[in-house]
N, C-alpha and C positions, 0 to 999 in steps of 0.2 A: 504494500500500500504506500501511497504518496500523500502527504499532507500539503495542501496548497493554501496560500494566504495572499489575497489581492491587496494592492494599495495603489494610490495615485488618483483616485476619483475625486470629484469635487464639483464646484460651480464655475461655469465658464460662459462667456458671452458667445453668441453665434459668430462663427468665423474663427474662433480661437482653437487652441490645441490642448490636449492632455496626453500624458503617457502613463498607461497602466502597467503595473508590474505584478507578476505572480511568482512568489518565491516558493520553491518546493523543498521538502525534506524527504529523504528516502533515496535509495540507490536505484530504484526503478525508473527515475525520471528520464534517464538517457535512452531508455527503450520505449518511452511513451510518445505518441503523437500528442500535441497540445492544441486546445481549442479555446476560443472565447465565444460566449453566448451572452445574450442580454434579454431582459424581461421588463417591459414597460407596464404601467398600471392598466389592468383590464385586458392585457394581451398575453398570448402564450410565449414561452421561451423561444427565442429566435437565434439561429446560427449567425455568427458574425465573421469569424475567421478561424483557420486551422493551419497547423504546420506539422509536417511529418517528423518522425523521430530523427531523421537525418538532416532535417532542415532544408532539403532539396525540393520538397513539394509544398505548395501553399494554396489555399483556397479562401475566397472572400464572398460575403454577401454582395450581390450586385450593386446595391445602393451605397456601399462603402468603398468600392474599388476606386483607386486613385486618391483616396483620402486617408484610409487606414493602412497600417503596415504591421504585420505580425513578425516577430523574430524570436530567436531563442539563443541563450548563452549557456551551454552545458557546463562550462567551467564554474558558473555561478548558480547553476540549478534554477534558472530564472527564464520566464517567457515574458515578452513585452507586447503591448499593443499601443503603437503610436497613432493617435487620432488627431488629424488636422482638419481644418475647414468644417468644424463641428456645426451641426444643425439642431434646432429644437427637437426634431424627431429622433435624434440620437439619444435623447434622455431616457435612461433606464438603469436598472441594476445590472452590472456587468459581472459575469461569472467566468472564472478560469476553470478548465477541466483537463484531465489527462486520461488517455486510453487509446483506442484504435482510431486511426485517421479517418475522418468522415465529417459529414454535416449534420448527422443525426445525434441528438443528445444521448440516446441509448448506447452509442458507441463508446461513451466515456464512463470510466469507472470512478474516478476521484474528482471531487468538486471543491472549490473554494467557497467561502462564505458570501462572496459578492461585495462589490464596491459601487456606490451610487455615483452616477454621472448625470449632472443636470446642466442643460444648455438653455440659456435664456435668450429671448429675442430682443 
């Protein structure tokens, strides 16, 4: 098992940027694909971005392509989500997850507690 702790969320104006971090504990991190999901009030959990265990494959929700970048640093056991040009519709609780590479939440075994991102207009 891997324990995941997100940080970096907060309040930002539309057009601004945030960088989310997900720190992992456990030796399994390097074998895990990592993903970011988000959930807005009244909506289901939504896939945002994923990166394979090797870091060579990435996938993004269409609406965040060109604005968000997922990356991982295995030496630091950390995955990042750089979010630029933020929009009010990006407002949600963002969750870090580890497991099998994919866009479905059921592919992921370990989840962080979430971090709130609020984008004001």
